[in-house]
SEZA-717917 format. One record per residue: residue number from 1; x, y, z of N, C-alpha, C in turn; residue in one letter. Coordinates in Angstrom, 3 decimals. Example, Ala and Ser with C-alpha at 12.3 -4.5 7.8 and 13.67 -1.06 7.14 Angstrom:
2
[gunu 1,[13.190,-5.690,7.800],[12.300,-4.500,7.800],[13.200,-3.300,7.800],A]
[gunu 2,[12.850,-2.250,7.080],[13.670,-1.060,7.140],[12.900,0.030,7.870],S]
# end
This chain:
181
[gunu 1,[0.771,-99.197,48.831],[1.098,-98.208,47.681],[2.600,-97.781,47.763],A]
[gunu 2,[3.218,-97.740,46.701],[4.626,-97.365,46.511],[4.642,-95.884,46.273],V]
[gunu 3,[5.495,-95.100,46.949],[5.668,-93.734,46.776],[6.346,-93.500,45.488],A]
[gunu 4,[5.926,-92.394,44.702],[6.569,-92.065,43.486],[8.048,-91.710,43.712],P]
[gunu 5,[8.897,-91.933,42.751],[10.306,-91.713,42.991],[10.631,-90.191,43.045],P]
[gunu 6,[9.730,-89.362,42.564],[9.943,-87.935,42.587],[8.694,-87.295,43.116],L]
[gunu 7,[8.949,-86.188,43.902],[7.825,-85.385,44.341],[7.925,-83.989,43.627],H]
[gunu 8,[6.932,-83.170,43.771],[6.940,-81.954,43.039],[8.120,-80.994,43.423],R]
[gunu 9,[8.637,-81.208,44.634],[9.848,-80.328,45.022],[11.106,-80.778,44.417],H]
[gunu 10,[11.090,-81.972,43.785],[12.277,-82.497,43.219],[12.617,-81.936,41.821],A]
[gunu 11,[11.592,-81.388,41.232],[11.807,-80.812,39.835],[12.890,-79.748,39.749],I]
[gunu 12,[12.848,-78.740,40.633],[13.975,-77.843,40.680],[15.325,-78.463,40.927],P]
[gunu 13,[15.359,-79.447,41.843],[16.532,-80.159,42.138],[17.052,-80.863,40.910],Q]
[gunu 14,[16.163,-81.469,40.119],[16.560,-82.174,38.843],[17.108,-81.201,37.800],L]
[gunu 15,[16.492,-80.128,37.742],[16.902,-79.047,36.781],[18.337,-78.481,37.104],V]
[gunu 16,[18.542,-78.318,38.420],[19.836,-77.883,38.864],[20.981,-78.938,38.693],I]
[gunu 17,[20.595,-80.172,38.997],[21.581,-81.289,38.891],[21.842,-81.512,37.312],D]
[gunu 18,[20.796,-81.339,36.456],[21.036,-81.481,35.064],[21.988,-80.434,34.560],G]
[gunu 19,[21.788,-79.164,35.014],[22.715,-78.132,34.590],[24.057,-78.390,35.172],S]
[gunu 20,[24.174,-79.018,36.291],[25.629,-79.230,36.829],[26.240,-80.319,36.065],L]
[gunu 21,[25.466,-81.309,35.636],[25.978,-82.418,34.776],[26.491,-81.854,33.468],V]
[gunu 22,[25.670,-81.051,32.885],[26.054,-80.401,31.551],[27.417,-79.598,31.802],V]
[gunu 23,[27.475,-78.813,32.836],[28.638,-78.106,33.123],[29.881,-78.916,33.358],L]
[gunu 24,[29.721,-79.968,34.145],[30.803,-80.897,34.354],[31.307,-81.609,33.141],A]
[gunu 25,[30.310,-82.017,32.327],[30.760,-82.734,31.044],[31.439,-81.813,30.030],Y]
[gunu 26,[30.871,-80.636,29.908],[31.505,-79.643,28.970],[32.881,-79.223,29.516],Y]
[gunu 27,[33.050,-78.909,30.776],[34.291,-78.555,31.323],[35.336,-79.682,31.220],L]
[gunu 28,[34.909,-80.881,31.425],[35.856,-81.936,31.348],[36.466,-82.010,29.943],A]
[gunu 29,[35.732,-81.859,28.902],[36.233,-81.794,27.572],[37.155,-80.551,27.384],F]
[gunu 30,[36.657,-79.353,27.848],[37.422,-78.152,27.675],[38.786,-78.182,28.478],R]
[gunu 31,[38.747,-78.782,29.682],[39.964,-78.814,30.524],[40.930,-79.894,29.925],L]
[gunu 32,[40.426,-80.933,29.386],[41.302,-81.925,28.844],[42.055,-81.485,27.585],R]
[gunu 33,[41.304,-80.645,26.823],[42.007,-80.121,25.560],[42.124,-78.629,25.784],F]
[gunu 34,[43.258,-78.210,26.249],[43.510,-76.842,26.613],[43.196,-75.875,25.511],D]
[gunu 35,[43.732,-76.111,24.422],[43.598,-75.209,23.222],[42.216,-75.391,22.593],Q]
[gunu 36,[42.244,-75.838,21.390],[41.049,-76.055,20.667],[40.592,-77.530,20.791],A]
[gunu 37,[39.348,-77.739,20.897],[38.726,-79.124,20.926],[38.913,-79.623,19.554],L]
[gunu 38,[39.595,-80.838,19.352],[39.564,-81.485,17.998],[38.240,-81.702,17.488],P]
[gunu 39,[38.097,-81.644,16.195],[36.743,-81.738,15.617],[36.052,-82.974,15.974],D]
[gunu 40,[36.788,-84.196,15.951],[36.071,-85.471,16.255],[35.590,-85.435,17.703],R]
[gunu 41,[36.299,-84.817,18.662],[35.879,-84.724,20.029],[34.735,-83.727,20.249],F]
[gunu 42,[34.763,-82.636,19.512],[33.727,-81.716,19.502],[32.424,-82.368,19.011],A]
[gunu 43,[32.538,-83.217,17.912],[31.332,-84.004,17.500],[30.893,-84.969,18.563],D]
[gunu 44,[31.856,-85.642,19.173],[31.511,-86.544,20.329],[30.742,-85.809,21.426],L]
[gunu 45,[31.265,-84.729,21.793],[30.669,-83.932,22.841],[29.209,-83.581,22.545],L]
[gunu 46,[28.938,-83.019,21.297],[27.615,-82.709,20.925],[26.776,-83.931,20.793],R]
[gunu 47,[27.255,-85.048,20.327],[26.466,-86.214,20.074],[26.096,-86.936,21.352],A]
[gunu 48,[26.933,-86.777,22.449],[26.691,-87.530,23.742],[26.179,-86.662,24.833],T]
[gunu 49,[26.205,-85.306,24.697],[25.834,-84.465,25.820],[24.421,-84.757,26.403],L]
[gunu 50,[23.404,-84.676,25.643],[22.041,-84.838,26.193],[21.758,-86.233,26.617],W]
[gunu 51,[22.153,-87.298,25.883],[22.008,-88.649,26.351],[22.727,-88.852,27.761],P]
[gunu 52,[23.969,-88.332,27.827],[24.694,-88.449,29.116],[23.974,-87.790,30.259],V]
[gunu 53,[23.424,-86.602,29.968],[22.745,-85.806,31.106],[21.433,-86.616,31.400],V]
[gunu 54,[20.682,-87.034,30.468],[19.427,-87.752,30.811],[19.700,-89.009,31.601],G]
[gunu 55,[20.705,-89.772,31.141],[20.997,-91.039,31.777],[21.563,-90.823,33.159],L]
[gunu 56,[22.369,-89.753,33.250],[22.822,-89.398,34.636],[21.801,-89.095,35.571],S]
[gunu 57,[20.738,-88.334,35.134],[19.708,-88.032,36.052],[18.853,-89.238,36.389],L]
[gunu 58,[18.712,-90.098,35.464],[18.071,-91.393,35.829],[18.888,-92.228,36.822],L]
[gunu 59,[20.120,-92.163,36.736],[20.942,-92.794,37.813],[20.792,-92.065,39.140],V]
[gunu 60,[20.695,-90.791,39.147],[20.526,-90.044,40.332],[19.193,-90.443,41.018],F]
[gunu 61,[18.190,-90.507,40.213],[16.810,-90.896,40.654],[16.883,-92.329,41.273],I]
[gunu 62,[17.517,-93.209,40.546],[17.730,-94.568,41.026],[18.420,-94.615,42.426],W]
[gunu 63,[19.370,-93.776,42.567],[20.179,-93.650,43.885],[19.423,-92.815,44.877],F]
[gunu 64,[18.221,-92.366,44.528],[17.363,-91.638,45.509],[17.914,-90.374,46.018],R]
[gunu 65,[18.512,-89.561,45.030],[19.027,-88.271,45.362],[17.938,-87.248,45.791],F]
[gunu 66,[16.672,-87.496,45.293],[15.555,-86.541,45.421],[14.598,-86.969,46.380],Y]
[gunu 67,[14.900,-87.743,47.300],[14.024,-88.190,48.316],[13.626,-87.079,49.409],D]
[gunu 68,[14.561,-86.136,49.527],[14.332,-85.117,50.558],[14.992,-83.815,50.009],K]
[gunu 69,[14.651,-82.800,50.795],[15.184,-81.414,50.457],[16.661,-81.451,50.710],W]
[gunu 70,[17.415,-80.732,49.797],[18.879,-80.620,49.945],[19.237,-80.055,51.278],W]
[gunu 71,[18.419,-79.166,51.823],[18.860,-78.572,53.094],[18.925,-79.530,54.229],R]
[gunu 72,[18.323,-80.718,54.073],[18.315,-81.769,55.112],[19.422,-82.900,54.736],Y]
[gunu 73,[20.216,-82.599,53.778],[21.196,-83.567,53.349],[22.284,-83.584,54.450],S]
[gunu 74,[22.687,-84.826,54.789],[23.744,-84.928,55.785],[24.914,-85.800,55.319],G]
[gunu 75,[25.718,-86.224,56.291],[26.912,-86.977,55.945],[26.550,-88.333,55.371],Q]
[gunu 76,[25.440,-88.941,55.751],[25.039,-90.197,55.300],[24.730,-90.163,53.795],R]
[gunu 77,[24.137,-88.940,53.371],[23.719,-88.821,51.978],[24.941,-88.704,51.074],D]
[gunu 78,[26.087,-88.152,51.581],[27.274,-88.037,50.782],[27.761,-89.363,50.227],V]
[gunu 79,[27.635,-90.384,50.987],[28.107,-91.716,50.460],[27.158,-92.190,49.321],L]
[gunu 80,[25.872,-91.976,49.462],[24.913,-92.305,48.381],[25.275,-91.485,47.187],S]
[gunu 81,[25.568,-90.185,47.415],[25.950,-89.292,46.240],[27.224,-89.865,45.525],I]
[gunu 82,[28.150,-90.233,46.324],[29.463,-90.742,45.767],[29.187,-91.977,44.884],V]
[gunu 83,[28.369,-92.910,45.369],[28.002,-94.102,44.683],[27.264,-93.734,43.331],Y]
[gunu 84,[26.313,-92.855,43.507],[25.520,-92.335,42.309],[26.399,-91.666,41.267],G]
[gunu 85,[27.401,-90.860,41.699],[28.188,-90.193,40.749],[29.146,-91.156,40.143],V]
[gunu 86,[29.628,-92.181,40.802],[30.554,-93.152,40.199],[29.741,-93.853,39.060],V]
[gunu 87,[28.566,-94.235,39.382],[27.786,-94.950,38.267],[27.492,-94.040,37.110],V]
[gunu 88,[27.106,-92.711,37.450],[26.840,-91.828,36.453],[28.113,-91.512,35.563],A]
[gunu 89,[29.252,-91.585,36.194],[30.487,-91.314,35.488],[30.800,-92.421,34.448],A]
[gunu 90,[30.172,-93.595,34.685],[30.283,-94.722,33.778],[29.357,-94.662,32.630],L]
[gunu 91,[28.383,-93.712,32.682],[27.377,-93.585,31.606],[28.037,-93.151,30.292],V]
[gunu 92,[28.892,-92.188,30.220],[29.377,-91.735,28.843],[30.104,-92.929,28.115],P]
[gunu 93,[31.071,-93.658,28.756],[31.695,-94.691,28.020],[30.685,-95.803,27.599],P]
[gunu 94,[29.709,-96.064,28.405],[28.728,-97.087,28.100],[27.865,-96.753,26.993],A]
[gunu 95,[27.422,-95.492,26.990],[26.525,-94.911,25.918],[27.330,-94.906,24.682],Y]
[gunu 96,[28.523,-94.369,24.741],[29.432,-94.286,23.572],[29.644,-95.731,22.922],N]
[gunu 97,[29.889,-96.753,23.836],[30.171,-98.094,23.259],[28.924,-98.674,22.606],A]
[gunu 98,[27.763,-98.350,23.218],[26.493,-98.987,22.698],[25.998,-98.283,21.503],L]
[gunu 99,[25.913,-96.894,21.520],[25.267,-96.056,20.519],[26.247,-95.790,19.379],A]
[gunu 100,[27.595,-95.750,19.662],[28.566,-95.412,18.669],[28.217,-94.178,17.830],Q]
[gunu 101,[28.008,-93.030,18.620],[27.396,-91.851,17.921],[28.384,-91.183,16.910],P]
[gunu 102,[29.723,-91.230,17.147],[30.706,-90.669,16.201],[31.697,-91.653,15.726],V]
[gunu 103,[31.829,-91.727,14.487],[32.780,-92.593,13.809],[33.828,-91.772,13.039],L]
[gunu 104,[35.047,-92.280,12.929],[36.075,-91.702,12.112],[35.843,-91.953,10.678],T]
[gunu 105,[36.667,-91.427,9.784],[36.552,-91.655,8.345],[36.704,-93.108,8.013],R]
[gunu 106,[37.474,-93.789,8.874],[37.732,-95.238,8.580],[36.685,-96.113,9.153],T]
[gunu 107,[35.743,-95.510,9.917],[34.650,-96.321,10.578],[34.843,-96.688,11.952],G]
[gunu 108,[35.997,-96.259,12.524],[36.324,-96.596,13.901],[35.552,-95.620,14.943],A]
[gunu 109,[35.143,-96.150,16.015],[34.417,-95.416,16.950],[35.372,-94.406,17.712],V]
[gunu 110,[34.997,-93.180,17.798],[35.610,-92.164,18.507],[35.330,-92.307,20.012],V]
[gunu 111,[36.304,-92.718,20.715],[36.183,-93.124,22.211],[36.377,-91.795,23.042],T]
[gunu 112,[35.770,-91.840,24.188],[35.973,-90.679,25.161],[37.330,-90.906,25.813],I]
[gunu 113,[38.162,-89.942,25.846],[39.516,-89.966,26.450],[39.333,-90.180,27.975],P]
[gunu 114,[40.276,-91.009,28.428],[40.226,-91.332,29.922],[40.361,-90.017,30.716],T]
[gunu 115,[41.099,-89.094,30.325],[41.222,-87.759,31.107],[39.819,-87.133,31.197],G]
[gunu 116,[39.142,-87.180,30.081],[37.752,-86.504,30.103],[36.909,-87.225,31.181],V]
[gunu 117,[37.010,-88.523,31.211],[36.201,-89.385,32.114],[36.544,-89.053,33.578],L]
[gunu 118,[37.788,-88.983,33.828],[38.322,-88.727,35.286],[37.852,-87.230,35.621],V]
[gunu 119,[38.090,-86.340,34.752],[37.621,-84.919,35.043],[36.168,-84.821,35.206],L]
[gunu 120,[35.371,-85.536,34.327],[33.946,-85.575,34.445],[33.454,-86.100,35.786],F]
[gunu 121,[34.068,-87.170,36.256],[33.780,-87.691,37.622],[34.087,-86.686,38.739],F]
[gunu 122,[35.314,-86.118,38.718],[35.719,-85.248,39.693],[34.796,-83.909,39.770],L]
[gunu 123,[34.618,-83.437,38.662],[33.726,-82.178,38.525],[32.309,-82.468,38.886],L]
[gunu 124,[31.796,-83.570,38.470],[30.447,-83.844,38.820],[30.296,-84.157,40.318],M]
[gunu 125,[31.227,-84.835,40.912],[31.201,-85.090,42.307],[31.255,-83.749,43.107],L]
[gunu 126,[32.210,-82.816,42.728],[32.387,-81.622,43.397],[31.087,-80.779,43.241],A]
[gunu 127,[30.536,-80.733,42.118],[29.375,-79.843,41.890],[28.049,-80.403,42.544],L]
[gunu 128,[27.896,-81.674,42.504],[26.721,-82.313,43.130],[26.777,-82.213,44.659],I]
[gunu 129,[27.906,-82.539,45.182],[28.042,-82.512,46.625],[28.068,-81.037,47.070],V]
[gunu 130,[28.751,-80.229,46.339],[28.819,-78.865,46.589],[27.497,-78.022,46.623],G]
[gunu 131,[26.556,-78.491,45.719],[25.231,-77.912,45.626],[24.441,-78.261,46.940],S]
[gunu 132,[24.573,-79.457,47.420],[23.865,-79.830,48.593],[24.382,-79.147,49.792],R]
[gunu 133,[25.772,-79.072,49.857],[26.464,-78.415,51.011],[26.039,-76.916,50.986],F]
[gunu 134,[26.004,-76.342,49.835],[25.666,-74.836,49.723],[24.221,-74.642,50.241],L]
[gunu 135,[23.328,-75.512,49.821],[21.884,-75.408,50.244],[21.823,-75.510,51.731],A]
[gunu 136,[22.623,-76.464,52.373],[22.591,-76.597,53.817],[23.194,-75.401,54.529],R]
[gunu 137,[24.219,-74.907,53.937],[24.895,-73.666,54.556],[23.930,-72.462,54.617],V]
[gunu 138,[23.236,-72.341,53.441],[22.312,-71.204,53.354],[21.211,-71.361,54.349],V]
[gunu 139,[20.675,-72.636,54.401],[19.503,-72.905,55.302],[19.965,-72.624,56.705],Y]
[gunu 140,[21.075,-73.094,57.125],[21.538,-73.111,58.561],[22.396,-71.966,58.874],E]
[gunu 141,[22.329,-70.834,58.021],[23.109,-69.654,58.293],[22.724,-69.056,59.642],R]
[gunu 142,[23.634,-68.411,60.343],[23.274,-67.853,61.623],[22.033,-66.895,61.538],P]
[gunu 143,[21.206,-67.055,62.389],[20.106,-66.195,62.472],[20.410,-64.855,63.238],L]
[gunu 144,[20.147,-63.732,62.540],[20.406,-62.470,63.160],[19.185,-61.623,63.347],Q]
[gunu 145,[19.271,-60.832,64.296],[18.140,-59.911,64.622],[17.027,-60.542,65.222],G]
[gunu 146,[17.155,-61.664,66.115],[16.063,-62.251,66.771],[15.536,-61.336,67.840],F]
[gunu 147,[14.209,-61.048,67.810],[13.693,-60.239,68.875],[12.426,-60.969,69.344],R]
[gunu 148,[12.491,-61.424,70.529],[11.200,-62.101,71.020],[10.103,-61.153,71.226],P]
[gunu 149,[8.930,-61.736,71.203],[7.681,-60.955,71.483],[7.805,-60.299,72.872],L]
[gunu 150,[7.110,-59.126,73.064],[7.164,-58.472,74.354],[6.668,-59.359,75.498],A]
[gunu 151,[5.634,-60.134,75.257],[5.177,-61.006,76.296],[5.726,-62.432,76.357],D]
[gunu 152,[6.907,-62.640,75.670],[7.465,-63.939,75.562],[7.913,-64.475,76.931],A]
[gunu 153,[7.744,-65.742,77.090],[8.100,-66.414,78.342],[9.560,-66.858,78.263],R]
[gunu 154,[10.313,-66.641,79.365],[11.755,-66.997,79.349],[11.859,-68.586,79.407],S]
[gunu 155,[12.827,-69.080,78.776],[13.001,-70.467,78.623],[14.539,-70.889,78.752],L]
[gunu 156,[14.730,-71.844,79.606],[16.134,-72.331,79.789],[16.203,-73.754,79.078],L]
[gunu 157,[17.163,-73.831,78.225],[17.392,-75.108,77.475],[18.517,-75.789,78.184],I]
[gunu 158,[18.286,-76.967,78.790],[19.366,-77.670,79.439],[19.973,-78.743,78.487],V]
[gunu 159,[21.184,-78.604,78.293],[21.830,-79.630,77.413],[22.230,-78.892,76.168],G]
[gunu 160,[23.431,-79.259,75.706],[23.997,-78.639,74.513],[24.096,-79.597,73.373],A]
[gunu 161,[23.395,-80.698,73.426],[23.449,-81.708,72.385],[22.645,-81.341,71.199],G]
[gunu 162,[22.479,-82.306,70.335],[21.631,-82.068,69.057],[20.266,-81.594,69.388],D]
[gunu 163,[19.647,-82.274,70.316],[18.245,-81.908,70.664],[18.100,-80.489,71.137],G]
[gunu 164,[19.040,-80.063,71.990],[19.063,-78.692,72.462],[19.193,-77.661,71.372],G]
[gunu 165,[20.111,-77.964,70.436],[20.343,-77.112,69.332],[19.118,-76.958,68.399],R]
[gunu 166,[18.478,-78.129,68.238],[17.207,-78.104,67.534],[16.132,-77.294,68.094],L]
[gunu 167,[15.967,-77.446,69.393],[14.984,-76.650,70.065],[15.319,-75.200,69.917],V]
[gunu 168,[16.516,-74.813,70.150],[16.914,-73.443,70.102],[16.696,-72.817,68.700],L]
[gunu 169,[17.063,-73.652,67.724],[16.923,-73.175,66.340],[15.462,-72.907,66.041],R]
[gunu 170,[14.636,-73.829,66.397],[13.174,-73.675,66.140],[12.630,-72.456,66.864],E]
[gunu 171,[13.089,-72.209,68.023],[12.567,-70.999,68.777],[13.017,-69.730,68.114],I]
[gunu 172,[14.298,-69.750,67.593],[14.781,-68.574,66.938],[14.133,-68.326,65.596],L]
[gunu 173,[13.719,-69.408,64.964],[13.072,-69.294,63.590],[11.639,-68.893,63.674],K]
[gunu 174,[10.984,-69.296,64.799],[9.510,-68.962,64.988],[9.345,-68.166,66.227],N]
[gunu 175,[9.382,-66.884,65.934],[9.168,-65.896,67.007],[7.785,-66.045,67.674],R]
[gunu 176,[6.869,-66.496,66.838],[5.451,-66.561,67.233],[5.208,-67.613,68.370],E]
[gunu 177,[6.248,-68.403,68.654],[6.087,-69.421,69.675],[5.983,-68.809,71.037],L]
[gunu 178,[6.544,-67.582,71.081],[6.486,-66.835,72.389],[7.465,-67.197,73.460],G]
[gunu 179,[8.624,-67.626,73.008],[9.645,-68.007,73.990],[10.934,-67.115,73.786],Y]
[gunu 180,[11.568,-66.836,74.958],[12.778,-66.071,74.959],[13.879,-67.031,75.535],R]
[gunu 181,[14.665,-67.579,74.671],[15.713,-68.560,75.212],[16.770,-67.871,75.965],P]
# end
């Protein structure tokens, strides 16, 4: 049996990523055109926003962004995120070339400016990686106020490697284990 590409915990992650893609795409247009967004590009933004978001999320699913909780994301996952974001950044020009959602009065296709595409890539990369980093920082924040149970057994953890840190963190998170490190 093949595992489904999404589990029930991935739905909030998809919603957040979708919101971040919307923000990145909108900001890319707004930052590229400092003053007012020209009408043809405003039409292009409106016509391509939701297809770009939907297709970007499909790319993220294909690159397995949602296989695990963000709090467990590590350095290895960043490379996968970079690859996924590179492919997702190619979605707007591909969609625009295939669907041709906005045409000028002469019938020419309104293309997405290169500056918008570069900004979209950079913003999306920063927001997607940043969201995972923030989730991990919040999850691994220093635990304060640890008070072992009165009858807790003293425990000496030998070694300061990853395994020792994991054991210590678990003891500090689960007071009910009955250990005092």
